[in-house]
MOPAC internal coordinates of N, CA, C and O (Angstrom, degrees):
PM7 1SCF
backbone

  N    0.0000 0     0.00 0     0.00 0    0    0    0
  C    1.4435 1     0.00 0     0.00 0    1    0    0
  C    1.5177 1   108.48 1     0.00 0    2    1    0
  O    1.2310 1   119.58 1   -50.27 1    3    2    1
  N    1.2973 1   118.40 1   129.73 1    3    2    1
  C    1.4533 1   122.54 1  -178.20 1    5    3    2
  C    1.5095 1   113.28 1   -74.55 1    6    5    3
  O    1.2310 1   121.35 1   -24.11 1    7    6    5
  N    1.3226 1   115.02 1   155.89 1    7    6    5
  C    1.4518 1   121.80 1  -179.74 1    9    7    6
  C    1.5208 1   112.73 1  -121.42 1   10    9    7
  O    1.2310 1   120.01 1   147.25 1   11   10    9
  N    1.3132 1   117.59 1   -32.75 1   11   10    9
  C    1.4546 1   120.01 1  -173.95 1   13   11   10
  C    1.5189 1   108.74 1  -151.55 1   14   13   11
  O    1.2310 1   120.97 1   -35.06 1   15   14   13
  N    1.3241 1   115.76 1   144.94 1   15   14   13
  C    1.4619 1   121.29 1   176.76 1   17   15   14
  C    1.5177 1   108.31 1  -119.67 1   18   17   15
  O    1.2310 1   120.93 1   -46.85 1   19   18   17
  N    1.3258 1   115.83 1   133.15 1   19   18   17
  C    1.4677 1   121.06 1   174.22 1   21   19   18
  C    1.5232 1   106.61 1  -126.65 1   22   21   19
  O    1.2310 1   120.68 1   -41.70 1   23   22   21
  N    1.3185 1   116.31 1   138.30 1   23   22   21
  C    1.4576 1   119.76 1  -178.75 1   25   23   22
  C    1.5272 1   109.57 1  -138.53 1   26   25   23
  O    1.2310 1   121.52 1   -43.41 1   27   26   25
  N    1.3382 1   114.71 1   136.59 1   27   26   25
  C    1.4598 1   122.72 1   171.43 1   29   27   26
  C    1.5183 1   105.81 1  -137.21 1   30   29   27
  O    1.2310 1   119.97 1   -64.41 1   31   30   29
  N    1.3226 1   117.66 1   115.59 1   31   30   29
  C    1.4551 1   121.01 1  -177.77 1   33   31   30
  C    1.5086 1   110.90 1    58.22 1   34   33   31
  O    1.2310 1   120.10 1    55.06 1   35   34   33
  N    1.3225 1   117.41 1  -124.94 1   35   34   33
  C    1.4641 1   122.06 1   179.35 1   37   35   34
  C    1.5210 1   113.48 1   -90.20 1   38   37   35
  O    1.2310 1   119.90 1   177.56 1   39   38   37
  N    1.3381 1   117.80 1    -2.44 1   39   38   37
  C    1.4702 1   120.60 1  -178.72 1   41   39   38
  C    1.5267 1   109.75 1   -91.40 1   42   41   39
  O    1.2310 1   121.07 1   -47.45 1   43   42   41
  N    1.3436 1   115.56 1   132.55 1   43   42   41
  C    1.4565 1   122.27 1  -179.57 1   45   43   42
  C    1.5184 1   109.27 1  -131.25 1   46   45   43
  O    1.2310 1   119.97 1   -44.85 1   47   46   45
  N    1.3397 1   117.67 1   135.15 1   47   46   45
  C    1.4557 1   124.32 1   175.14 1   49   47   46
  C    1.5186 1   108.32 1  -121.03 1   50   49   47
  O    1.2310 1   120.22 1   -45.05 1   51   50   49
  N    1.3056 1   117.18 1   134.95 1   51   50   49
  C    1.4620 1   123.01 1   175.28 1   53   51   50
  C    1.5108 1   106.55 1  -125.16 1   54   53   51
  O    1.2310 1   120.47 1   -67.40 1   55   54   53
  N    1.3326 1   116.71 1   112.60 1   55   54   53
  C    1.4588 1   119.72 1  -179.36 1   57   55   54
  C    1.5228 1   109.24 1   -74.03 1   58   57   55
  O    1.2310 1   120.93 1   -14.91 1   59   58   57
  N    1.3288 1   115.82 1   165.09 1   59   58   57
  C    1.4636 1   120.23 1  -176.50 1   61   59   58
  C    1.5168 1   110.59 1  -130.78 1   62   61   59
  O    1.2310 1   121.39 1    -4.52 1   63   62   61
  N    1.3350 1   114.95 1   175.48 1   63   62   61
  C    1.4685 1   119.97 1   176.64 1   65   63   62
  C    1.5123 1   111.23 1   -66.43 1   66   65   63
  O    1.2310 1   120.18 1   152.82 1   67   66   65
  N    1.3400 1   117.25 1   -27.18 1   67   66   65
  C    1.4508 1   122.46 1   177.79 1   69   67   66
  C    1.5195 1   107.45 1   -87.47 1   70   69   67
  O    1.2310 1   120.28 1   -84.81 1   71   70   69
  N    1.3306 1   117.07 1    95.19 1   71   70   69
  C    1.4598 1   120.39 1  -175.38 1   73   71   70
  C    1.5223 1   110.82 1   -55.93 1   74   73   71
  O    1.2310 1   120.33 1   -33.42 1   75   74   73
  N    1.2865 1   116.98 1   146.58 1   75   74   73
  C    1.4593 1   127.53 1  -175.57 1   77   75   74
  C    1.5231 1   112.44 1    80.55 1   78   77   75
  O    1.2310 1   119.55 1   177.15 1   79   78   77
  N    1.3202 1   118.47 1    -2.85 1   79   78   77
  C    1.4714 1   122.43 1   174.96 1   81   79   78
  C    1.5199 1   106.88 1  -112.68 1   82   81   79
  O    1.2310 1   120.75 1   -39.36 1   83   82   81
  N    1.3117 1   116.17 1   140.64 1   83   82   81
  C    1.4591 1   120.17 1  -179.75 1   85   83   82
  C    1.5187 1   109.86 1  -147.63 1   86   85   83
  O    1.2310 1   120.95 1   -18.19 1   87   86   85
  N    1.3094 1   115.80 1   161.81 1   87   86   85
  C    1.4526 1   121.41 1   168.29 1   89   87   86
  C    1.5170 1   106.47 1   -98.24 1   90   89   87
  O    1.2310 1   120.56 1   -39.90 1   91   90   89
  N    1.3358 1   116.54 1   140.10 1   91   90   89
  C    1.4577 1   120.74 1  -172.72 1   93   91   90
  C    1.5186 1   109.61 1  -137.94 1   94   93   91
  O    1.2310 1   120.51 1   -42.13 1   95   94   93
  N    1.3092 1   116.63 1   137.87 1   95   94   93
  C    1.4585 1   121.99 1   174.13 1   97   95   94
  C    1.5245 1   108.19 1  -133.15 1   98   97   95
  O    1.2310 1   120.51 1   -47.93 1   99   98   97
  N    1.3181 1   116.64 1   132.07 1   99   98   97
  C    1.4568 1   120.81 1   177.35 1  101   99   98
  C    1.5318 1   111.47 1  -100.51 1  102  101   99
  O    1.2310 1   120.85 1   178.59 1  103  102  101
  N    1.3374 1   115.98 1    -1.41 1  103  102  101
  C    1.4686 1   120.08 1  -175.65 1  105  103  102
  C    1.5389 1   112.83 1  -125.15 1  106  105  103
  O    1.2310 1   121.04 1  -144.27 1  107  106  105
  N    1.3281 1   115.61 1    35.73 1  107  106  105
  C    1.4616 1   119.77 1   175.60 1  109  107  106
  C    1.5148 1   114.89 1    72.92 1  110  109  107
  O    1.2310 1   119.70 1  -162.98 1  111  110  109
  N    1.3165 1   118.17 1    17.02 1  111  110  109
  C    1.4578 1   122.02 1   176.65 1  113  111  110
  C    1.5232 1   114.63 1   102.47 1  114  113  111
  O    1.2310 1   119.71 1  -179.48 1  115  114  113
  N    1.3350 1   118.16 1     0.52 1  115  114  113
  C    1.4588 1   119.97 1   177.87 1  117  115  114
  C    1.5207 1   111.29 1   -66.28 1  118  117  115
  O    1.2310 1   120.35 1   138.79 1  119  118  117
  N    1.3194 1   116.93 1   -41.21 1  119  118  117
  C    1.4637 1   121.87 1   174.13 1  121  119  118
  C    1.5170 1   107.89 1  -126.56 1  122  121  119
  O    1.2310 1   120.67 1   -33.35 1  123  122  121
  N    1.3255 1   116.32 1   146.65 1  123  122  121
  C    1.4576 1   122.29 1  -176.72 1  125  123  122
  C    1.5141 1   108.64 1  -133.67 1  126  125  123
  O    1.2310 1   121.00 1   -43.25 1  127  126  125
  N    1.3255 1   115.69 1   136.75 1  127  126  125
  C    1.4632 1   120.59 1   175.65 1  129  127  126
  C    1.5134 1   109.94 1  -130.05 1  130  129  127
  O    1.2310 1   120.99 1   -24.43 1  131  130  129
  N    1.3209 1   115.72 1   155.57 1  131  130  129
  C    1.4541 1   120.78 1   175.28 1  133  131  130
  C    1.5216 1   107.70 1   -90.81 1  134  133  131
  O    1.2310 1   120.25 1   -45.79 1  135  134  133
  N    1.3390 1   117.13 1   134.21 1  135  134  133
  C    1.4646 1   121.32 1  -179.13 1  137  135  134
  C    1.5336 1   109.52 1  -131.82 1  138  137  135
  O    1.2310 1   121.43 1   -25.08 1  139  138  137
  N    1.3148 1   114.86 1   154.92 1  139  138  137
  C    1.4705 1   121.18 1   172.40 1  141  139  138
  C    1.5192 1   107.00 1  -105.08 1  142  141  139
  O    1.2310 1   121.12 1   -53.52 1  143  142  141
  N    1.3222 1   115.46 1   126.48 1  143  142  141
  C    1.4645 1   121.69 1  -178.30 1  145  143  142
  C    1.5331 1   107.14 1  -127.11 1  146  145  143
  O    1.2310 1   119.23 1   -60.53 1  147  146  145
  N    1.3350 1   119.08 1   119.47 1  147  146  145
  C    1.4583 1   121.24 1  -174.59 1  149  147  146
  C    1.5305 1   112.45 1   -62.36 1  150  149  147
  O    1.2310 1   121.35 1   -44.48 1  151  150  149
  N    1.3220 1   115.03 1   135.52 1  151  150  149
  C    1.4747 1   123.22 1   176.45 1  153  151  150
  C    1.5259 1   114.67 1    63.23 1  154  153  151
  O    1.2310 1   120.24 1  -158.97 1  155  154  153
  N    1.3119 1   117.15 1    21.03 1  155  154  153
  C    1.4641 1   120.41 1   175.13 1  157  155  154
  C    1.5110 1   108.93 1   -76.99 1  158  157  155
  O    1.2310 1   120.39 1   -43.27 1  159  158  157
  N    1.3086 1   116.86 1   136.73 1  159  158  157
  C    1.4611 1   120.30 1   175.89 1  161  159  158
  C    1.5153 1   108.23 1  -115.34 1  162  161  159
  O    1.2310 1   120.94 1     7.79 1  163  162  161
  N    1.3131 1   115.81 1  -172.21 1  163  162  161
  C    1.4700 1   120.58 1  -176.85 1  165  163  162
  C    1.5219 1   112.69 1   -72.41 1  166  165  163
  O    1.2310 1   119.70 1   158.36 1  167  166  165
  N    1.3133 1   118.18 1   -21.64 1  167  166  165
  C    1.4625 1   121.18 1  -179.46 1  169  167  166
  C    1.5301 1   107.88 1  -110.38 1  170  169  167
  O    1.2310 1   120.23 1   -64.53 1  171  170  169
  N    1.3333 1   117.16 1   115.47 1  171  170  169
  C    1.4591 1   120.55 1  -177.05 1  173  171  170
  C    1.5277 1   110.96 1  -129.34 1  174  173  171
  O    1.2310 1   121.61 1   -27.97 1  175  174  173
  N    1.3023 1   114.52 1   152.03 1  175  174  173
  C    1.4571 1   123.06 1   173.23 1  177  175  174
  C    1.5283 1   106.99 1  -130.26 1  178  177  175
  O    1.2310 1   119.93 1   -31.56 1  179  178  177
  N    1.3363 1   117.73 1   148.44 1  179  178  177
  C    1.4584 1   120.24 1  -173.49 1  181  179  178
  C    1.5253 1   111.30 1  -132.61 1  182  181  179
  O    1.2310 1   121.33 1   -30.76 1  183  182  181
  N    1.3306 1   115.06 1   149.24 1  183  182  181
  C    1.4675 1   122.54 1   173.26 1  185  183  182
  C    1.5176 1   106.95 1  -146.95 1  186  185  183
  O    1.2310 1   120.90 1   -25.22 1  187  186  185
  N    1.3365 1   115.88 1   154.78 1  187  186  185
  C    1.4490 1   119.81 1  -179.89 1  189  187  186
  C    1.5246 1   109.47 1  -148.05 1  190  189  187
  O    1.2310 1   120.60 1   -37.93 1  191  190  189
  N    1.3247 1   116.45 1   142.07 1  191  190  189
  C    1.4543 1   121.47 1   176.26 1  193  191  190
  C    1.5235 1   110.75 1  -176.46 1  194  193  191
  O    1.2310 1   120.46 1   -31.85 1  195  194  193
  N    1.3082 1   116.73 1   148.15 1  195  194  193
  C    1.4639 1   122.55 1   178.28 1  197  195  194
  C    1.5331 1   112.62 1    52.45 1  198  197  195
  O    1.2310 1   120.33 1  -144.71 1  199  198  197
  N    1.3259 1   116.97 1    35.29 1  199  198  197
  C    1.4597 1   120.79 1   177.43 1  201  199  198
  C    1.5200 1   115.33 1    80.41 1  202  201  199
  O    1.2310 1   120.18 1  -172.29 1  203  202  201
  N    1.3301 1   117.27 1     7.71 1  203  202  201
  C    1.4729 1   121.18 1  -179.54 1  205  203  202
  C    1.5288 1   108.97 1  -116.03 1  206  205  203
  O    1.2310 1   120.79 1   -48.10 1  207  206  205
  N    1.3274 1   116.09 1   131.90 1  207  206  205
  C    1.4550 1   122.43 1   173.16 1  209  207  206
  C    1.5261 1   107.20 1  -103.82 1  210  209  207
  O    1.2310 1   120.27 1   -48.81 1  211  210  209
  N    1.3190 1   117.09 1   131.19 1  211  210  209
  C    1.4669 1   121.54 1   178.89 1  213  211  210
  C    1.5270 1   108.49 1  -124.04 1  214  213  211
  O    1.2310 1   120.85 1   -52.34 1  215  214  213
  N    1.3244 1   115.97 1   127.66 1  215  214  213
  C    1.4657 1   122.82 1   172.80 1  217  215  214
  C    1.5164 1   107.64 1  -112.43 1  218  217  215
  O    1.2310 1   120.43 1   -44.08 1  219  218  217
  N    1.3140 1   116.77 1   135.92 1  219  218  217
  C    1.4688 1   121.96 1   173.70 1  221  219  218
  C    1.5132 1   107.57 1  -107.10 1  222  221  219
  O    1.2310 1   121.08 1   -45.67 1  223  222  221
  N    1.3188 1   115.53 1   134.33 1  223  222  221
  C    1.4590 1   120.76 1  -175.74 1  225  223  222
  C    1.5166 1   108.82 1  -149.03 1  226  225  223
  O    1.2310 1   120.41 1   -29.22 1  227  226  225
  N    1.3370 1   116.82 1   150.78 1  227  226  225
  C    1.4634 1   121.67 1   179.62 1  229  227  226
  C    1.5253 1   109.91 1  -132.05 1  230  229  227
  O    1.2310 1   121.12 1   -33.28 1  231  230  229
  N    1.3216 1   115.46 1   146.72 1  231  230  229
  C    1.4599 1   121.49 1   177.46 1  233  231  230
  C    1.5171 1   109.68 1  -129.30 1  234  233  231
  O    1.2310 1   121.49 1   -34.07 1  235  234  233
  N    1.3188 1   114.75 1   145.93 1  235  234  233
  C    1.4555 1   120.91 1   173.28 1  237  235  234
  C    1.5199 1   106.97 1  -118.44 1  238  237  235
  O    1.2310 1   120.73 1   -59.16 1  239  238  237
  N    1.3237 1   116.20 1   120.84 1  239  238  237
  C    1.4639 1   121.68 1   175.30 1  241  239  238
  C    1.5082 1   107.24 1  -122.58 1  242  241  239
  O    1.2310 1   120.80 1   -69.43 1  243  242  241
  N    1.3271 1   116.08 1   110.57 1  243  242  241
  C    1.4573 1   120.15 1  -173.48 1  245  243  242
  C    1.5246 1   108.37 1    66.55 1  246  245  243
  O    1.2310 1   120.10 1    60.68 1  247  246  245
  N    1.3175 1   117.42 1  -119.32 1  247  246  245
  C    1.4646 1   120.99 1   177.99 1  249  247  246
  C    1.5362 1   111.76 1  -107.63 1  250  249  247
  O    1.2310 1   120.45 1  -169.20 1  251  250  249
  N    1.3474 1   116.74 1    10.80 1  251  250  249
  C    1.4682 1   121.26 1  -177.68 1  253  251  250
  C    1.5225 1   109.77 1   -99.04 1  254  253  251
  O    1.2310 1   120.73 1   -56.94 1  255  254  253
  N    1.3299 1   116.22 1   123.06 1  255  254  253
  C    1.4524 1   123.35 1   179.09 1  257  255  254
  C    1.5210 1   107.93 1  -106.64 1  258  257  255
  O    1.2310 1   119.94 1   -57.69 1  259  258  257
  N    1.3397 1   117.71 1   122.31 1  259  258  257
  C    1.4557 1   122.03 1  -178.81 1  261  259  258
  C    1.5169 1   109.69 1  -128.79 1  262  261  259
  O    1.2310 1   120.70 1   -45.99 1  263  262  261
  N    1.3420 1   116.28 1   134.01 1  263  262  261
  C    1.4620 1   121.16 1   177.14 1  265  263  262
  C    1.5208 1   109.55 1  -109.99 1  266  265  263
  O    1.2310 1   121.38 1   -33.99 1  267  266  265
  N    1.3252 1   114.96 1   146.01 1  267  266  265
  C    1.4654 1   121.73 1  -176.08 1  269  267  266
  C    1.5213 1   110.92 1  -127.28 1  270  269  267
  O    1.2310 1   120.92 1   -35.60 1  271  270  269
  N    1.3208 1   115.84 1   144.40 1  271  270  269
  C    1.4567 1   123.45 1   165.93 1  273  271  270
  C    1.5247 1   105.17 1  -104.49 1  274  273  271
  O    1.2310 1   120.89 1   -60.12 1  275  274  273
  N    1.3125 1   115.90 1   119.88 1  275  274  273
  C    1.4650 1   122.36 1  -177.16 1  277  275  274
  C    1.5170 1   106.55 1  -114.59 1  278  277  275
  O    1.2310 1   119.77 1   -51.68 1  279  278  277
  N    1.3329 1   118.05 1   128.32 1  279  278  277
  C    1.4581 1   117.52 1  -174.98 1  281  279  278
  C    1.5323 1   112.67 1  -137.94 1  282  281  279
  O    1.2310 1   122.26 1   -24.37 1  283  282  281
  N    1.3298 1   113.27 1   155.63 1  283  282  281
  C    1.4559 1   122.41 1   177.23 1  285  283  282
  C    1.5183 1   107.77 1  -134.36 1  286  285  283
  O    1.2310 1   120.64 1   -42.44 1  287  286  285
  N    1.3118 1   116.38 1   137.56 1  287  286  285
  C    1.4708 1   120.79 1   176.57 1  289  287  286
  C    1.5282 1   111.67 1  -112.55 1  290  289  287
  O    1.2310 1   120.87 1  -171.50 1  291  290  289
  N    1.3600 1   115.95 1     8.50 1  291  290  289
  C    1.4689 1   119.80 1  -179.18 1  293  291  290
  C    1.5267 1   112.26 1  -129.72 1  294  293  291
  O    1.2310 1   120.76 1  -139.63 1  295  294  293
  N    1.3208 1   116.16 1    40.37 1  295  294  293
  C    1.4649 1   120.75 1   175.11 1  297  295  294
  C    1.5031 1   115.03 1    71.83 1  298  297  295
  O    1.2310 1   119.39 1  -157.51 1  299  298  297
  N    1.3284 1   118.76 1    22.49 1  299  298  297
  C    1.4495 1   122.31 1   178.37 1  301  299  298
  C    1.5148 1   114.71 1    89.89 1  302  301  299
  O    1.2310 1   119.76 1  -170.01 1  303  302  301
  N    1.3315 1   118.06 1     9.99 1  303  302  301
  C    1.4634 1   120.18 1   178.71 1  305  303  302
  C    1.5269 1   112.01 1   -75.09 1  306  305  303
  O    1.2310 1   120.46 1   147.26 1  307  306  305
  N    1.3296 1   116.72 1   -32.74 1  307  306  305
  C    1.4626 1   121.17 1   175.12 1  309  307  306
  C    1.5132 1   108.83 1  -142.66 1  310  309  307
  O    1.2310 1   120.92 1   -24.81 1  311  310  309
  N    1.3357 1   115.84 1   155.19 1  311  310  309
  C    1.4609 1   122.28 1  -173.00 1  313  311  310
  C    1.5179 1   111.02 1  -135.03 1  314  313  311
  O    1.2310 1   120.66 1   -29.95 1  315  314  313
  N    1.3215 1   116.34 1   150.05 1  315  314  313
  C    1.4646 1   120.94 1   168.98 1  317  315  314
  C    1.5201 1   106.82 1  -135.97 1  318  317  315
  O    1.2310 1   121.12 1   -20.52 1  319  318  317
  N    1.3235 1   115.46 1   159.48 1  319  318  317
  C    1.4688 1   118.72 1  -177.82 1  321  319  318
  C    1.5220 1   110.37 1  -138.52 1  322  321  319
  O    1.2310 1   121.87 1   -21.15 1  323  322  321
  N    1.3221 1   114.02 1   158.85 1  323  322  321
  C    1.4561 1   120.30 1   174.68 1  325  323  322
  C    1.5198 1   108.49 1  -146.74 1  326  325  323
  O    1.2310 1   121.33 1   -30.65 1  327  326  325
  N    1.3139 1   115.05 1   149.35 1  327  326  325
  C    1.4554 1   121.56 1   177.73 1  329  327  326
  C    1.5163 1   108.95 1   -71.70 1  330  329  327
  O    1.2310 1   120.27 1   -48.21 1  331  330  329
  N    1.3298 1   117.08 1   131.79 1  331  330  329
  C    1.4735 1   119.40 1   176.75 1  333  331  330
  C    1.5108 1   111.95 1  -107.52 1  334  333  331
  O    1.2310 1   119.25 1   161.57 1  335  334  333
  N    1.3129 1   119.03 1   -18.43 1  335  334  333
  C    1.4791 1   124.20 1   168.30 1  337  335  334
  C    1.4929 1   110.17 1  -178.60 1  338  337  335
  O    1.2310 1   120.10 1   180.00 1  339  338  337

């Protein structure tokens, strides 16, 4: 079951109950694939420019709140993440 939708141009991400798993479409929803994206949570925001896709996501574990910048430089085929605070 999805939790959040982020869209930039023709790219769409739908987060799921299984964190780090998402549904992804690069063609406006005509085709959809399941992807694993590190540190993705149920609430996502997306931006894209100069060939880079950036997703912002936050997780709460116990009382610790951590935000991540997750990015791809190859059209969403692979992802890396880093803590931003």
